[in-house]
N, C-alpha and C positions, 0 to 999 in steps of 0.2 A: 814532073812538076804538076800539081793539081791546082785548080782554080775554083773559087766560090764567090758569088756576088754578095756584097754586104747588104743587109736590110737596113731600113731607117733606124730601127731601135739598136743597131750595132754601133752607132756613132753618137757620142755625147760631147757637147761643148761645155767647157768649164773655165772660169777665170779665177786667178789667185793674185792676191796683193803681196808683192815682195818688197821689203824695206832693207836699205843698206845705209851706211854712213855716207853723208853727202861729200865729204872732203877727200882729197887725194890720199892714196894708200889706205883707204878704208878707215880713216881716222874719224871718230865720232865728234871730236871737239878740236877746234883750232885755238891754239894758245900763243902762237907767234905770227906776226903780221909784218909784211914788208911791201914797199912800193918800189917802182923802177924810175930812177932819175931820167932815164932816156924817154920813157913813156910820158912822164910828167912834163918834160921839156918839149915834147913834140906837139903836133897840132891837136891830138886827141886829149892832151892834158888840160885843155881849156874846158872840156866837157865832162871828163870823169877821170878818176884814178883807178888803176887796176891794183888789186891787193893780192899778193902772192903768199904762199906758205913757207917760202925761204927767200934769202937774199938773191935776186936774179943776177947780181953782178959777181957773186961768188959761187953759185951753184947752177949748173945747167939743168938740174932736175926740178928746180923751182918752177911752179906752175900757178897760173891765175886761178884763184878760188872765187872771187867775186869783184864786182866794180862798185864804186861809190859815186854818187851824183848829187849835185845840188840843183834844185829847180825853183824858179821864181817867175811868176806871171808878170812882174814888172821889169824883168830882165836885170835886176840888181844882183850883186854878188859877183859880177864880172864886168869886164870892159866891153864897150860897144864894138860891133863888127866894123862900123864906120861912124866916125864922130859926127858926120853930117846926117846920120839916120839914128836918132836917139832911141834908147830902150830896146834896140835889137841886139841881142847878145846870146852867148852859148847857154846861159841859164834859162832864157826865154824859150830857146829852141828845145831844150830837154823837158821843160815844163809841158810844152805842146805835145811832145812825143809821148810822154807818160799819160797825158790827158786823153790822147787818141787811143792808146793801148788799153788803158784801164776803164775810163769813163765812156769811151766810144761816142763822145758828144763834145764838140768844141764849145758849147754854151754852158756846160756843167762845171761844178766846182768840187774839189775834194772836201770831204767832211770827215773829221776825226771825232769819234765818240758816238754816243747813242742817247736816246731819251732826252732829258733836259740838259745834259752836259755834253754839248757838241760845239765845235768850232769849225769854221770854214778855213781850209788851208790854201792861202794864196802863195805859199812857198813851203818847201819841204825838202828833206833829205831822202835819198833813195839808195837802197842796196839791192843790186841785181846779181844773183848767184850765177856763176858761169854755167853755160848750157850743158856742158859735159858732166858737170858735177851732180845734177839732180835728175837726169834721165827723164822721167815723165812729169814728176811734180815733187814738191816737198810735202812731208807728212805733217799735218796739223797736230799740235801737242808735243812736238819734238823740238820746236824752236826755243833756244835759250841764248840770249845775247846780253852781254855785260858791257855797259858804257860807263866810263869814268870821267868826271869833270875835272878841269884844272883848278888850281888854287884851293885845293882841299875841299872841294864840294861833294866828295863822296862818290858812291857807286850806285848805279841803278841796274837791276836785273829785269830784263824784259822777256816776255813770252806772248804767245797768242792766246785768245780767250776761247779756244775751240771746246774746252771742257766745261765752260761756263754757260754756253748757249745750247738751246734745244733744237733750233732750226738754223741751218746755214743761211747766211745772207749773201746776196749776189750784188756785185757792182758791174753792170753790163753783163758780160758772159762769165765773169770771174767770181769764184768764191772769195769772200773777203772776211777776215777776222780782225778784230781790234787788237792792237798791241797794248798789253797791260803790264803792270808791275807784278811779277810772279815767276813761276817756273812750271815747265811741262804742261802748259795749257791751262793753268789755274792761277787765280790771284792769290797773293800772300795772305790777305786779310779778309774780313767779311764784306768789304766793299767790292767795287768793280775793278779796282786797279787803276782807275783814272786819276788825273790830276784835277783838283777842284778848279772849275772855271776855264780849264784848258782842254777838256775832252780827254781822249785816249792818247797814248804815246805814238799812235800811228796805225797803219793798216798792214796786215800780212795777207799776201796774195799767193797762196801755195801753188796754184796751177801754172803760174809764170815765174815762180821762185823769186818774188820781189817783196821787199820790205820798204814801206814808206814811213818816214819818221817825222813826227810833229815837232818843229822847233820850239813852239810855245810851251809845250809840256816839258820838253828837255831843258829849256832855259830855266824854268822854275825848280826842277829837280836837281840838276847837276851843273847849272850855269852854262849850258852849251847854247850860247846865244848866236844865232845866225846874223852875219852882217848883211845889211841891205844897201850898202854903198855901191857906187859904180866904179870904184877905182881899187878894188881888192880882189883881183883875179886869183883863184885858188885858195883864198883864205878859209872859206867855209868847208872846202874839201879837206884841207889840213886839220881843221877843228874836228870833223867827224872821224877822220883817220886816227888822230891822236886819242880820241875818246874810245875807239874800238881797241887800239893797241894798249892803252892803259887798262882797259877793262879786262883784257887778257883771256877772254873765253867766248867762243861763238860755236854753238852746236846745232845740228839739224840733221834729220834723216831724209834720204831720197825715198820716194815710193814709186813703184812701177806695177802696172797690171799686166800679168802674162796670161794670155789665153791659150788654152790647150784643147786639142781634140783627143778624146779617148776612144779608140777603136777596139772593139771587142771581137776577137777572132774565135768563133765557136766551132769546135771540131767534134762532130758527132762520132759515135763508135763506128759507123759504117763508112766514114770519110777519111781521106788522107792516109790510107794504109798501104798504099803502093808507091813505089819510087820509080823514076826514070833514069836513075843512076845506072851506068853500064854494068855494074856488078850485080844488078838486080834483074835486068831485062836483056835478052840477047839483041845485039845490035843488028843482026841480019834478018831475023825473023820477027822480032818484037815479042817473043814469048818469054814468060817468066822462067829463069834459068833453073831454079830449084823448085821441085814439086811441092815441098812443104810451105813455100811462100805463096802458094795459090790460095789455100784455105786458111792458113795460119801465118800471114805475113807479119813482119816486124820492121818498122822503119824508125829513124831518129830525125825528128824535126829540129832544124838549126836556124832557119831563116824564114821570115814572113815578108813577102813583097806585096806592095799595094799598087794596083794598076788602074788606069782609067778605061773607058769603053773603047778607046782606040788601041788597047793593049800596050800602052806606054807605061813603063815603070816610073812611079812617082816617089815612092819612099821604100826604104828597106829597114827592117828591124831584126836585129840579131838577138837570139836568146842567150842567156848567160851560160847555159849548158844544154846539150842535146836532150830532147824530150822524146822518150819512148812512146810509140803509138802502135796499137794493134786493134783488132775488132772488139776487144774487151775493155777498151779505155776510151774515155772522152776527155777533152781538154778545153780550157778557156784561157786564151792568151790576150792580155790587155796591152795595147800599144798606145803610148802617149806621145802626141806630136805637139811641140811647143812652137809658138810663132808670135 
């Protein structure tokens, strides 16, 4: 066994972006949507609905793809926790949670749109993609969501405006893109994809895989009107779920940055030409067994081991085939370590 210390220039760090379909079984688009009657009837059903890729009552393989939420700063759209304490309800709690998560300021308000066409969102719908679905983040430009209104009010196709903007916008620490009428990050027409007087259709926050939907814009486009009464628990969640189910298409890609260490093992012609294999060296005297291996040795390299200064083995790399080495040959072995 032979050792050689790596130099600083022998190690290079690189990062690559890897994208995959966000949904289970590597499906690029969800076309079927189901909820669980057990979850809806439970205590969590007052706050959100979990949406599955299959019927959880019929299939054990059905898994949660995303959750839908309705948030309201007046606490409307759900009943009060206690009739003696008005306006305190699940929708107020979820509004506060998203405000803390996204805005990072309890005194700020959600704003949908930009320029002169903006509205302040005192209530909104939210879609949060299941954590295991999106790995590190969702990829801007791959979001496509279809929503269908009831009563023959048609279909709206939404995407983010990542290809329409030159500089990323941040809300708090989160990248934020406006939701517009379009596909694959671009508006359908020469406009900005907004609704006149109602701002954008919402916000897309790829780093936390969250979509906020503006009810005012949706009500004008597909009649998806959010109820702000205090005696309609679950009504708004049912409205959004039905709009997604009737739309029948939700696609997005997950994006992950994988860092790699490239280690270059450089074998000069005078190095690594002898072996400590018992067939090469006498175990009793430590001498080379065959005289022609003294001046003209030949060895086959099969493994590269990487050690620290305490002589502890940290990583092992196996070559795809043995590499012949002697005094007339030099070699460069590149080892890739992903983490």
